[in-house]
py3Dmol code that shows the C-alpha trace and the ligand (Angstrom):
import py3Dmol

protein = """\
ATOM      1  CA  UNK A   1      -4.679 -43.542  13.189  1.00  0.00           C
ATOM      2  CA  UNK A   2      -7.873 -41.513  13.290  1.00  0.00           C
ATOM      3  CA  UNK A   3      -7.177 -37.766  13.981  1.00  0.00           C
ATOM      4  CA  UNK A   4      -9.274 -36.108  16.759  1.00  0.00           C
ATOM      5  CA  UNK A   5     -11.788 -33.413  15.575  1.00  0.00           C
ATOM      6  CA  UNK A   6     -10.950 -29.836  16.104  1.00  0.00           C
ATOM      7  CA  UNK A   7     -12.422 -28.716  19.379  1.00  0.00           C
ATOM      8  CA  UNK A   8     -12.667 -25.147  18.395  1.00  0.00           C
ATOM      9  CA  UNK A   9     -15.561 -24.025  16.000  1.00  0.00           C
ATOM     10  CA  UNK A  10     -15.443 -20.388  16.524  1.00  0.00           C
ATOM     11  CA  UNK A  11     -11.894 -18.840  16.141  1.00  0.00           C
ATOM     12  CA  UNK A  12     -10.956 -15.294  16.312  1.00  0.00           C
ATOM     13  CA  UNK A  13      -7.649 -13.523  15.272  1.00  0.00           C
ATOM     14  CA  UNK A  14      -7.094 -10.120  16.681  1.00  0.00           C
ATOM     15  CA  UNK A  15      -4.257  -7.501  17.441  1.00  0.00           C
ATOM     16  CA  UNK A  16      -2.947  -4.001  16.852  1.00  0.00           C
ATOM     17  CA  UNK A  17      -2.880  -2.346  13.517  1.00  0.00           C
ATOM     18  CA  UNK A  18      -0.584  -4.099  11.153  1.00  0.00           C
ATOM     19  CA  UNK A  19      -0.017  -7.263  13.224  1.00  0.00           C
ATOM     20  CA  UNK A  20      -0.850  -9.422  10.105  1.00  0.00           C
ATOM     21  CA  UNK A  21      -4.043 -11.069  11.393  1.00  0.00           C
ATOM     22  CA  UNK A  22      -5.713 -10.773   7.797  1.00  0.00           C
ATOM     23  CA  UNK A  23      -2.892 -12.819   6.420  1.00  0.00           C
ATOM     24  CA  UNK A  24      -3.103 -15.349   9.200  1.00  0.00           C
ATOM     25  CA  UNK A  25      -6.899 -15.561   8.769  1.00  0.00           C
ATOM     26  CA  UNK A  26      -6.449 -16.562   5.143  1.00  0.00           C
ATOM     27  CA  UNK A  27      -3.667 -19.155   6.018  1.00  0.00           C
ATOM     28  CA  UNK A  28      -5.611 -20.643   8.589  1.00  0.00           C
ATOM     29  CA  UNK A  29      -8.795 -20.921   6.682  1.00  0.00           C
ATOM     30  CA  UNK A  30      -6.840 -22.715   3.873  1.00  0.00           C
ATOM     31  CA  UNK A  31      -5.414 -25.217   6.448  1.00  0.00           C
ATOM     32  CA  UNK A  32      -8.692 -25.926   7.881  1.00  0.00           C
ATOM     33  CA  UNK A  33     -10.107 -26.639   4.306  1.00  0.00           C
ATOM     34  CA  UNK A  34      -7.207 -29.025   3.516  1.00  0.00           C
ATOM     35  CA  UNK A  35      -8.314 -30.848   6.833  1.00  0.00           C
ATOM     36  CA  UNK A  36     -11.791 -31.072   5.210  1.00  0.00           C
ATOM     37  CA  UNK A  37     -13.613 -28.533   7.311  1.00  0.00           C
ATOM     38  CA  UNK A  38     -16.324 -26.163   5.929  1.00  0.00           C
ATOM     39  CA  UNK A  39     -14.948 -22.701   6.973  1.00  0.00           C
ATOM     40  CA  UNK A  40     -16.607 -19.331   6.994  1.00  0.00           C
ATOM     41  CA  UNK A  41     -14.251 -16.376   6.879  1.00  0.00           C
ATOM     42  CA  UNK A  42     -15.551 -13.179   8.169  1.00  0.00           C
ATOM     43  CA  UNK A  43     -14.587  -9.929   9.785  1.00  0.00           C
ATOM     44  CA  UNK A  44     -15.700  -7.097  11.966  1.00  0.00           C
ATOM     45  CA  UNK A  45     -16.677  -4.414  11.881  1.00  0.00           C
ATOM     46  CA  UNK A  46     -18.819  -5.699   8.958  1.00  0.00           C
ATOM     47  CA  UNK A  47     -19.463  -9.106   7.631  1.00  0.00           C
ATOM     48  CA  UNK A  48     -23.220  -8.242   6.882  1.00  0.00           C
ATOM     49  CA  UNK A  49     -24.576  -5.341   4.684  1.00  0.00           C
ATOM     50  CA  UNK A  50     -25.791  -3.458   7.754  1.00  0.00           C
ATOM     51  CA  UNK A  51     -22.358  -4.003   9.257  1.00  0.00           C
ATOM     52  CA  UNK A  52     -20.571  -2.613   6.369  1.00  0.00           C
ATOM     53  CA  UNK A  53     -22.709   0.465   6.568  1.00  0.00           C
ATOM     54  CA  UNK A  54     -21.857   0.847  10.166  1.00  0.00           C
ATOM     55  CA  UNK A  55     -18.233   0.320   9.357  1.00  0.00           C
ATOM     56  CA  UNK A  56     -18.131   3.171   6.999  1.00  0.00           C
ATOM     57  CA  UNK A  57     -19.444   5.561   9.636  1.00  0.00           C
ATOM     58  CA  UNK A  58     -17.169   4.232  12.292  1.00  0.00           C
ATOM     59  CA  UNK A  59     -13.908   4.662  10.264  1.00  0.00           C
ATOM     60  CA  UNK A  60     -14.893   7.860   8.633  1.00  0.00           C
ATOM     61  CA  UNK A  61     -11.937  10.138   9.225  1.00  0.00           C
ATOM     62  CA  UNK A  62     -14.198  13.247   9.299  1.00  0.00           C
ATOM     63  CA  UNK A  63     -16.533  12.135  12.139  1.00  0.00           C
ATOM     64  CA  UNK A  64     -15.565  12.403  15.648  1.00  0.00           C
ATOM     65  CA  UNK A  65     -17.298  10.234  18.413  1.00  0.00           C
ATOM     66  CA  UNK A  66     -17.111   9.067  22.009  1.00  0.00           C
ATOM     67  CA  UNK A  67     -15.725   5.568  23.079  1.00  0.00           C
ATOM     68  CA  UNK A  68     -19.317   4.941  24.364  1.00  0.00           C
ATOM     69  CA  UNK A  69     -20.965   5.675  20.827  1.00  0.00           C
ATOM     70  CA  UNK A  70     -18.193   3.505  19.034  1.00  0.00           C
ATOM     71  CA  UNK A  71     -18.734   0.654  21.443  1.00  0.00           C
ATOM     72  CA  UNK A  72     -22.472   0.772  20.582  1.00  0.00           C
ATOM     73  CA  UNK A  73     -21.877   0.819  16.982  1.00  0.00           C
ATOM     74  CA  UNK A  74     -19.279  -1.969  17.011  1.00  0.00           C
ATOM     75  CA  UNK A  75     -21.764  -3.929  19.130  1.00  0.00           C
ATOM     76  CA  UNK A  76     -24.550  -3.281  16.873  1.00  0.00           C
ATOM     77  CA  UNK A  77     -22.661  -4.571  13.956  1.00  0.00           C
ATOM     78  CA  UNK A  78     -21.650  -7.485  16.044  1.00  0.00           C
ATOM     79  CA  UNK A  79     -25.344  -8.298  16.955  1.00  0.00           C
ATOM     80  CA  UNK A  80     -26.389  -8.354  13.252  1.00  0.00           C
ATOM     81  CA  UNK A  81     -23.276 -10.417  12.424  1.00  0.00           C
ATOM     82  CA  UNK A  82     -24.050 -13.066  15.216  1.00  0.00           C
ATOM     83  CA  UNK A  83     -27.640 -13.584  14.017  1.00  0.00           C
ATOM     84  CA  UNK A  84     -26.943 -13.379  10.251  1.00  0.00           C
ATOM     85  CA  UNK A  85     -23.721 -15.127   9.618  1.00  0.00           C
ATOM     86  CA  UNK A  86     -22.058 -16.497  12.777  1.00  0.00           C
ATOM     87  CA  UNK A  87     -24.755 -18.394  14.664  1.00  0.00           C
ATOM     88  CA  UNK A  88     -26.183 -20.064  11.390  1.00  0.00           C
ATOM     89  CA  UNK A  89     -22.617 -21.215  10.210  1.00  0.00           C
ATOM     90  CA  UNK A  90     -22.000 -22.744  13.760  1.00  0.00           C
ATOM     91  CA  UNK A  91     -25.482 -24.288  13.617  1.00  0.00           C
ATOM     92  CA  UNK A  92     -24.656 -25.915  10.241  1.00  0.00           C
ATOM     93  CA  UNK A  93     -21.398 -27.381  11.784  1.00  0.00           C
ATOM     94  CA  UNK A  94     -18.972 -25.119   9.911  1.00  0.00           C
ATOM     95  CA  UNK A  95     -15.938 -23.501  11.423  1.00  0.00           C
ATOM     96  CA  UNK A  96     -16.053 -19.771  11.656  1.00  0.00           C
ATOM     97  CA  UNK A  97     -12.912 -17.812  11.351  1.00  0.00           C
ATOM     98  CA  UNK A  98     -13.435 -14.226  12.518  1.00  0.00           C
ATOM     99  CA  UNK A  99     -10.949 -11.163  11.744  1.00  0.00           C
ATOM    100  CA  UNK A 100     -11.518  -9.243  14.981  1.00  0.00           C
ATOM    101  CA  UNK A 101     -14.301  -9.640  17.457  1.00  0.00           C
ATOM    102  CA  UNK A 102     -15.164  -8.759  21.124  1.00  0.00           C
ATOM    103  CA  UNK A 103     -11.391  -8.704  21.941  1.00  0.00           C
ATOM    104  CA  UNK A 104     -11.080  -5.605  19.783  1.00  0.00           C
ATOM    105  CA  UNK A 105     -13.937  -3.659  21.408  1.00  0.00           C
ATOM    106  CA  UNK A 106     -12.298  -4.569  24.961  1.00  0.00           C
ATOM    107  CA  UNK A 107      -8.956  -3.198  23.751  1.00  0.00           C
ATOM    108  CA  UNK A 108      -9.837  -0.360  21.580  1.00  0.00           C
ATOM    109  CA  UNK A 109     -12.970   1.126  23.565  1.00  0.00           C
ATOM    110  CA  UNK A 110     -13.038  -0.676  27.004  1.00  0.00           C
ATOM    111  CA  UNK A 111      -9.284  -0.191  27.822  1.00  0.00           C
ATOM    112  CA  UNK A 112      -7.505   2.343  25.584  1.00  0.00           C
ATOM    113  CA  UNK A 113     -10.820   4.456  25.051  1.00  0.00           C
ATOM    114  CA  UNK A 114     -11.473   4.465  28.803  1.00  0.00           C
ATOM    115  CA  UNK A 115     -14.870   2.995  28.530  1.00  0.00           C
ATOM    116  CA  UNK A 116     -13.918   0.366  31.231  1.00  0.00           C
ATOM    117  CA  UNK A 117     -13.935  -3.407  30.763  1.00  0.00           C
ATOM    118  CA  UNK A 118     -17.168  -3.789  32.832  1.00  0.00           C
ATOM    119  CA  UNK A 119     -19.302  -1.657  30.427  1.00  0.00           C
ATOM    120  CA  UNK A 120     -17.779  -3.143  27.519  1.00  0.00           C
ATOM    121  CA  UNK A 121     -18.871  -6.444  28.874  1.00  0.00           C
ATOM    122  CA  UNK A 122     -22.472  -5.440  29.302  1.00  0.00           C
ATOM    123  CA  UNK A 123     -22.898  -4.225  25.830  1.00  0.00           C
ATOM    124  CA  UNK A 124     -20.924  -6.995  24.310  1.00  0.00           C
ATOM    125  CA  UNK A 125     -23.067  -9.665  26.084  1.00  0.00           C
ATOM    126  CA  UNK A 126     -26.173  -8.176  24.668  1.00  0.00           C
ATOM    127  CA  UNK A 127     -24.725  -8.275  21.121  1.00  0.00           C
ATOM    128  CA  UNK A 128     -23.297 -11.748  21.211  1.00  0.00           C
ATOM    129  CA  UNK A 129     -25.862 -13.249  23.577  1.00  0.00           C
ATOM    130  CA  UNK A 130     -23.019 -14.038  25.850  1.00  0.00           C
ATOM    131  CA  UNK A 131     -21.783 -16.372  23.153  1.00  0.00           C
ATOM    132  CA  UNK A 132     -18.129 -16.239  23.007  1.00  0.00           C
ATOM    133  CA  UNK A 133     -15.413 -17.537  20.706  1.00  0.00           C
ATOM    134  CA  UNK A 134     -13.854 -21.029  21.409  1.00  0.00           C
ATOM    135  CA  UNK A 135     -10.542 -19.283  20.984  1.00  0.00           C
ATOM    136  CA  UNK A 136      -9.266 -15.790  20.518  1.00  0.00           C
ATOM    137  CA  UNK A 137      -5.777 -15.736  19.262  1.00  0.00           C
ATOM    138  CA  UNK A 138      -4.127 -12.354  19.921  1.00  0.00           C
ATOM    139  CA  UNK A 139      -1.108 -11.425  17.511  1.00  0.00           C
ATOM    140  CA  UNK A 140       0.956  -9.425  19.785  1.00  0.00           C
ATOM    141  CA  UNK A 141       3.130  -6.692  18.116  1.00  0.00           C
ATOM    142  CA  UNK A 142       4.809  -3.350  19.109  1.00  0.00           C
ATOM    143  CA  UNK A 143       2.435  -0.841  17.634  1.00  0.00           C
ATOM    144  CA  UNK A 144       5.285   1.071  15.993  1.00  0.00           C
ATOM    145  CA  UNK A 145       6.203  -2.025  14.072  1.00  0.00           C
ATOM    146  CA  UNK A 146       2.648  -2.657  12.928  1.00  0.00           C
ATOM    147  CA  UNK A 147       2.543   0.904  11.795  1.00  0.00           C
ATOM    148  CA  UNK A 148       5.530   0.251   9.645  1.00  0.00           C
ATOM    149  CA  UNK A 149       4.025  -2.786   8.001  1.00  0.00           C
ATOM    150  CA  UNK A 150       0.945  -0.819   6.769  1.00  0.00           C
ATOM    151  CA  UNK A 151       0.905   0.331   2.993  1.00  0.00           C
ATOM    152  CA  UNK A 152       2.296   3.915   2.936  1.00  0.00           C
ATOM    153  CA  UNK A 153      -0.154   4.844   0.189  1.00  0.00           C
ATOM    154  CA  UNK A 154      -3.397   4.216   2.163  1.00  0.00           C
ATOM    155  CA  UNK A 155      -4.878   7.201   4.086  1.00  0.00           C
ATOM    156  CA  UNK A 156      -5.255   6.167   7.709  1.00  0.00           C
ATOM    157  CA  UNK A 157      -8.818   5.655   8.927  1.00  0.00           C
ATOM    158  CA  UNK A 158     -10.269   7.651  12.142  1.00  0.00           C
ATOM    159  CA  UNK A 159      -8.993   4.963  14.459  1.00  0.00           C
ATOM    160  CA  UNK A 160      -5.611   4.281  12.833  1.00  0.00           C
ATOM    161  CA  UNK A 161      -4.745   7.868  13.015  1.00  0.00           C
ATOM    162  CA  UNK A 162      -5.164   8.064  16.881  1.00  0.00           C
ATOM    163  CA  UNK A 163      -1.672   8.912  18.549  1.00  0.00           C
ATOM    164  CA  UNK A 164       0.946   6.294  19.826  1.00  0.00           C
ATOM    165  CA  UNK A 165      -0.146   6.301  23.351  1.00  0.00           C
ATOM    166  CA  UNK A 166      -3.466   5.176  22.363  1.00  0.00           C
ATOM    167  CA  UNK A 167      -2.116   2.409  20.260  1.00  0.00           C
ATOM    168  CA  UNK A 168       0.253   1.341  23.179  1.00  0.00           C
ATOM    169  CA  UNK A 169      -2.802   1.061  25.346  1.00  0.00           C
ATOM    170  CA  UNK A 170      -4.651  -0.958  22.654  1.00  0.00           C
ATOM    171  CA  UNK A 171      -1.876  -3.362  22.885  1.00  0.00           C
ATOM    172  CA  UNK A 172      -1.962  -3.561  26.598  1.00  0.00           C
ATOM    173  CA  UNK A 173      -5.648  -3.912  26.510  1.00  0.00           C
ATOM    174  CA  UNK A 174      -5.557  -7.058  24.263  1.00  0.00           C
ATOM    175  CA  UNK A 175      -2.998  -8.570  26.587  1.00  0.00           C
ATOM    176  CA  UNK A 176      -5.071  -7.672  29.666  1.00  0.00           C
ATOM    177  CA  UNK A 177      -8.387  -9.206  27.953  1.00  0.00           C
ATOM    178  CA  UNK A 178      -6.406 -12.106  26.899  1.00  0.00           C
ATOM    179  CA  UNK A 179      -5.383 -12.883  30.471  1.00  0.00           C
ATOM    180  CA  UNK A 180      -9.115 -12.450  31.566  1.00  0.00           C
ATOM    181  CA  UNK A 181     -10.327 -15.053  29.020  1.00  0.00           C
ATOM    182  CA  UNK A 182      -7.690 -17.451  30.285  1.00  0.00           C
ATOM    183  CA  UNK A 183      -7.842 -20.755  28.354  1.00  0.00           C
ATOM    184  CA  UNK A 184     -10.095 -19.233  25.690  1.00  0.00           C
ATOM    185  CA  UNK A 185      -7.338 -17.101  24.459  1.00  0.00           C
ATOM    186  CA  UNK A 186      -3.689 -17.302  23.414  1.00  0.00           C
ATOM    187  CA  UNK A 187      -1.119 -14.630  22.701  1.00  0.00           C
ATOM    188  CA  UNK A 188       1.178 -15.424  19.807  1.00  0.00           C
ATOM    189  CA  UNK A 189       4.269 -13.224  19.156  1.00  0.00           C
ATOM    190  CA  UNK A 190       3.713 -11.561  15.617  1.00  0.00           C
ATOM    191  CA  UNK A 191       7.303 -10.167  15.427  1.00  0.00           C
ATOM    192  CA  UNK A 192       8.364 -12.688  12.947  1.00  0.00           C
ATOM    193  CA  UNK A 193       7.465 -14.061   9.465  1.00  0.00           C
ATOM    194  CA  UNK A 194       4.025 -14.899   8.353  1.00  0.00           C
ATOM    195  CA  UNK A 195       4.926 -18.578   7.972  1.00  0.00           C
ATOM    196  CA  UNK A 196       6.422 -18.653  11.498  1.00  0.00           C
ATOM    197  CA  UNK A 197       3.334 -16.880  12.912  1.00  0.00           C
ATOM    198  CA  UNK A 198       1.089 -19.391  11.085  1.00  0.00           C
ATOM    199  CA  UNK A 199       2.904 -22.230  12.631  1.00  0.00           C
ATOM    200  CA  UNK A 200       2.454 -20.767  16.124  1.00  0.00           C
ATOM    201  CA  UNK A 201      -1.266 -20.284  15.276  1.00  0.00           C
ATOM    202  CA  UNK A 202      -1.580 -24.114  14.268  1.00  0.00           C
ATOM    203  CA  UNK A 203       0.312 -24.901  17.578  1.00  0.00           C
ATOM    204  CA  UNK A 204      -2.294 -23.081  19.611  1.00  0.00           C
ATOM    205  CA  UNK A 205      -5.010 -24.838  18.008  1.00  0.00           C
ATOM    206  CA  UNK A 206      -3.370 -28.288  18.278  1.00  0.00           C
ATOM    207  CA  UNK A 207      -3.098 -28.737  14.503  1.00  0.00           C
ATOM    208  CA  UNK A 208      -0.288 -30.634  12.984  1.00  0.00           C
ATOM    209  CA  UNK A 209       1.131 -29.691   9.629  1.00  0.00           C
ATOM    210  CA  UNK A 210       3.732 -32.139   8.183  1.00  0.00           C
ATOM    211  CA  UNK A 211       4.723 -32.853   4.566  1.00  0.00           C
ATOM    212  CA  UNK A 212       1.726 -31.115   3.292  1.00  0.00           C
ATOM    213  CA  UNK A 213      -0.639 -33.289   5.603  1.00  0.00           C
ATOM    214  CA  UNK A 214      -2.649 -31.423   8.233  1.00  0.00           C
ATOM    215  CA  UNK A 215      -4.623 -32.753  11.074  1.00  0.00           C
ATOM    216  CA  UNK A 216      -5.663 -32.165  14.711  1.00  0.00           C
ATOM    217  CA  UNK A 217      -3.361 -33.958  17.047  1.00  0.00           C
TER     218      UNK A 217
END
"""
ligand_1 = """\
21
TMP
P -9.766 -3.567 10.512
O -8.806 -2.565 10.201
O -9.102 -4.661 11.281
O -10.499 -3.786 9.438
O -10.584 -3.002 11.788
C -11.120 -1.690 11.767
C -10.757 -0.787 12.903
O -11.664 -0.855 13.896
C -9.343 -1.112 13.529
O -8.814 0.290 13.668
C -9.822 -1.633 14.759
C -11.296 -0.925 15.165
N -12.101 -1.684 16.025
C -12.510 -1.229 17.411
O -11.951 -0.175 17.616
N -13.335 -1.956 17.927
C -13.996 -3.161 17.679
O -14.724 -3.721 18.450
C -13.418 -3.793 16.310
C -14.071 -4.789 15.777
C -12.628 -2.940 15.479
"""
view = py3Dmol.view(width=600, height=400)
view.addModel(protein, "pdb")
view.setStyle({"model": 0}, {"cartoon": {"style": "trace"}})
view.addModel(ligand_1, "xyz")
view.setStyle({"model": 1}, {"stick": {}})
view.zoomTo()
view.show()
């Protein structure tokens, strides 16, 4: 029997620090490639030369800035990313798997940073041209558990080193934003092994993986 084509072309994985999204992005991309899809893996902030320059300003531990300034910079990186990478890839029929996107601005600046979800939405719509991912998967984890998973040798960046209360609000922000997105978002419990989380991600996308064969149900 012919498998159905994947209805999701633009997929985002997001969540609190240390939730394992980069591992899941890789596992998902491999799986989609096995299905014969052309996949573009990308990330925010960054994904373009301008975006990477903005990223280094944003994460520099020696620079303080307001949530509004942060939101402008994350959205500036996103505008370039949309134009240079995401839109062309989707137009060419490729699948885009993106590590963080609008959901992170909603959670970190809109919710935890106190900017508000309305102002977030105005800036984000300008950056994306109101083109939203087909599916945003939030890997949900207690921030304290995520922090313990991070490499102890790496210096925390400007956002990672914000206090526990901020990171708890980030988690609430992701859950609240996912509720607002309705059927375009899913919450996956990230308090399990990478393989179990991967299976849950495939389940959300309606992908069957059995005995080395992967296909959309
Ligand atoms: P990363 O660690 O996943 O590369 O993300 C970099 C940091 O940027 C991380 O602390 C989350 C934060 N971030 C925001 O605060 N707002 C955003 O819109 C994005 C994309 C990331």
